[in-house]
N, C-alpha and C positions, 0 to 999 in steps of 0.2 A: 177774599182777603182784603181788609180795609187798609187805609193809609196808616193808621196807628200800628197795625201788625207789621207792615212793611218797614216802617221806621224803626220799630222795635228790633227786628232782625238785623237791619243794616247797622244801626248804632251799636247794638250788642256785639256784633261781629267786629266792628271797628275797635271798640274798647278792648276786647279780648286780643285782637291783633297787636295793639299797642303793648299789652302785657307780655307778649311773647308766646312762642309755641314751645311747649315742652310736655313730655308725658308726665304722669303723676310721679313716677319714680325719679324723675330728674328735677322735680320742683323742690325748692327750699321750703322750710317751714312757713316762712312769711308768704311765699307765693301760694302755698296750699291753702292757708287761712283766707287769703284774699279771694282765691277762686271759689272756695266754699261760700264765703260771704256774697260774692258776685252771683253765684247760683241762687242763693236765697233771695237776692234782690230782684232777680229776673221774674220771680213769681209775683212781686208786688203789683205791677200793672194789671195782672190778671185778676187780682183780688180788689181792684178799685182804686189803687193809689195812682197818682199822676205819673205819666211817662217822663216828663221833664225832671222831676225830683229823682226818680229812679236812675235815669241816665247820669244826673249830676253826682249822685252818691257813688255809683259804679265807677265813674271817671275819677272821683276823689280817691277811692280805694286803690285803683290802678296806679294813680300817680304816687300815692304813699308807698306802694310796693316797689315802684321804680326807684323812688328816693331811698328806700331801705337797701335796695341792691347797690345803689351808688355809694352809700355810706359804707357798706361792707367791702367794696373795692378799695376804699380809702383807709380802712382800719382793720387790722388783724383781729382785734378784740371784738369789733362789731361783726366781722365775718363769722367768728366762732359763735356768737350769740344768734345771728340770723340764719346761718347755714350749717354750722357744725364743722367738725373736722373728721378726717379719716382715722380709723382706729386700727392699730396693728394687732393682729390676732395670732400670728405665728412668727417666731423669730428663731432662726437657725434650727428649724425642724421641731421646735417645741411650741405647743400652744400656750398662749399667755392667758391663763385662767381669769385673772383679775379683769382684763379687758373684755373677755367673753361674757363675764357676768355683767359688766357695765352696759354692754349692748344687748344683753339677754339672748345670747346665742349659745346653744349647747354644743358640746363636742360632736354629737351625732349629726347635727345640722351643718356644722363646719365640714365634717367629713363628707357629707352629701354634696356640698358645694365643690369640694375638691374632686370628688368622683365625676361630677358634671363637667369639670374642667379637664378631665382625663388624667388626674393624679390619683394614684392608688394609696398613697401613704402620707401622713403628715410629715414624717421624717424626710421625705423627698423635697419638701418646700423650704426654701431659705427664708423668705419673707412673704407674708400675706396680710392684706389689710381689707377692712370693710369700708368702702367709700361712703360718703354722705348720702349718696343715692341708694345705698343698700347693696350695691354690686360688689363682688369680690375682685380684688386685684392680687394676682399671685405671681 
């Protein structure tokens, strides 16, 4: 392993560490886009591009992602744009069809989620939401 490969591993790990640790399901849309772009950038040195330029662009993407997260903390409108909001899918034991269509979730899939949570009937649920991460809150 040469010096360039070692620096590539250490700098890449450092930049990802600054970006934060989350699983894909916990990432916001902007984080997912940056990480996909970052993965594409990591290929560039292999195909002959310079390491310094690759690290600079990866650092810039990471800083832009952090800035977007900061802005979303300061503004509800930007939070909705960058992260989204939880969607209520059951209220007082009745499914909210309009919201299910909005997030493209069928009644069957909703019932599957309920069964996985140990709930046998939609009528037994007072409120249920689908969180930004895609997880169910019942």
